[in-house]
N, C-alpha and C positions, 0 to 999 in steps of 0.2 A: 869394488867391495869396500865396505866400511871396516875400519880396524877396530879391534877389541869388542866386537859384538858376537863373534862366532865362538862356539865351544872348542875347547882344546881336545885334540885327539891324542889318546894315550895308547900305549901298547897293551893289548888285552889277550889273555889266553883262555880259550874255551875248552873245557874238558868234557867229553861225552861220557855217558854211562858205559859205552862199549870200550872205552879206553883211548879213543882217538883224541888227539890234542890238536887244536887249530889255533894258530897264532895270527892275529890281525890287529887292527886298530879300531878303537871305539871311544866314544865320549865317556863311557863308564869307567874304563880302565880296570886293571887288576886281573883277577882270575874269576871266571864264571863257570858254573857247572850246568850242563844241558842234558836233557833226557835222550835226545835222538839227533843224529847228524847224517850227513850225506853218505857216510860209510856204512851205516846200519839201517837207513830208512828203506822200507820195502819198495818205494817208487824207484829209487836209484839202484838198488841191488837186484831187483827183479824177483825177489823172494817174497811170497805172500805170508804174512804172519797173522794168524787168526787169534785174536785176543777175546776169549770167551769168558765173560765175567758172569758168574752165578748161573751158568748153564742155559743162557738165553737161546743159543743156537739149537741145542737139543730140544728145548721146549717148543721152539718154532717147528722143528722137523717133526716132532711127535704130533703137534696140533695139525700140521699140514697133512701128514699121512693119515691121521684119523678122519679129517674132512674128506680126503680122497676116497677112503674106504667107505664112508657113509654115502657118498655120491654114487659109488659103484653099486653098493647094495640097494640103494633106492632105485637105481636104473634097472637092476635085475628084478626087483620086486614088482616094478611097474610093468615090465615086459611079461612076467609070469601072470600077472593079473589080467593083462590084455589077452593072453593066450587062453586063459580059462574062460573068459567071457565070450570069446569068439567061438570056442568049441561048444559052449552051452546053447548058442543060437542055432 
């Protein structure tokens, strides 16, 4: 390896929003704040966090349930229509 071309590694302290502090080394050095770490990330903890911004999940569920109801009512109306036409013959 060539000398004096590699960055210097400094002691770095990462502080998560959950309060977890991770000390490691980095080229940036100093203290860094992060939003999520392995202690609070849902993949590592096994807890599912549902972040619903502006009610998108509820709107999807309402739209999906409305579409399912429309499909059922159309199917019922079609079967009623077929029953009436077969009785008329």
